[in-house]
N, C-alpha and C positions, 0 to 999 in steps of 0.2 A: 396730741403732743404739744399743741399750742400753749397749754397751761404751764408747761415746763420751760418755755423759752426764756422768760425773765425771772423765773423762780429763784429765790435765794435759798440755797441749801445751807442748813446750819452745820457748822464745823464741829459736830459732837458725835462721838461714837454711837450713842443711843439713837440719834436721828438717822443714821445710815440704815438702820433696821426698819425704818418706817417710810419716810418720804423718798429717800434715794432708792430703796427697794421697789417702791411703786413706780418710780421713774424708769428704773431698769426694765421692769416688766412691760411698761408702755413702749419703751424704745425697741425692745425685742419684737413686740407685736407690729410696730411700724416697719421695721426692716423686713420682717416676714411678709407683710402686706405688699411692700414694694418689689420683692423678688419672686413672689409666688407665680406670677404670670410667665416668668422665664423658666420655671421648673427648677429653680435653685433651692438649696437647703442651707440652713444655719447648722454647721457641724459642731462648732464650739462657741460658747457664749460665756464670758467670764466677767464678773462684777468685782472690781477692786475697790480701793479707798477713793471714792468719788470719780472713778473712771470705769469704762467698759471697753472690752475688746472681744473679738471673735473672728471666726472664719466662715466664709460662705463657700459652698461647694456646687459645682456644675456637674451633675451626673452624666450629662451627654458627652463631655469630653474629658472628664476627670480633673479639671482645673480648680484651683483654690484662689480665694482672695481673702486678705486680712483687712479688718477694720478696727479703728480705735477712736473712741470718743474720749477726749482728754478731760481734764479736771472740770467738772460741770459747775464748780463754784465760781468759775469765771463767767458770770451771767452775761448774756448777750453775745457770747463768743462761741460756746461749745457747738451750737447747731450750725455754725458757718465754717467750722474747722474740723471736720471729721476726716481722719486719715484713712485712705484706702490704698491698697497695693496688691500686686500679684504675689502669690505665695506658692511654694513647691508642694506643701502639704499643710495639714492642720497643726503642725508643730513648727512651722517656719515663721518665726517672729522678726526676722531681718529682711526677708524677701526682696521684692523688686523696688522700682522707683516709687517714692511717695507722691501721692496726689491728695490734695485737700479739697473736699466737696462740702456742700451744704446738705442738711437733712432731707430737704425736698427732692434732691436729685441722687441720693445715695444708690437707689435701685438701678437707675440708668447708668451711673458711673461704674457700678459693679458689673453690669452687663458688658460695658466696653472692655473691661479687663478680662472677663471670663469668656468672651466670644472672639477675641483676637485670632487671626489666622495663625500667627506664631506668637509664642509667649515671649516675654522680655528675656527670659533665660535662654531660649533658643536663639534669639537675635544676638545676644552677647557672645555665645559660642561661635556663631558664624562670623561675626566681626573680628573675633580673635583668631580665627582659622582653626578652631578646635574640631570642626566637623569635616 
């Protein structure tokens, strides 16, 4: 992944099919590498126009987390501003509280979200007296 840190992605449609596609494959492999020891799975992985998002699933407790790598054309920034948050399912794009992490710690940060004793959603219900 180091080769992509300061890489300058060309802003052309045809380039998306080559260098950005290779970057996306490498990023998916890196996230898988960081979460494999926890037993998590990537449930969805979507590549957009110079951004990537997806969901990680914890089969032990049924919890999901969402991640989003913003516009990678912002060289020197993307790897330090990866959004992660708790999600209700692999269709929950609005989810819990946003946390921004760096690429090197995304696995550990996802673990914090997916292993909490209570989800953010459960805590909000309790604090509002819904339970």
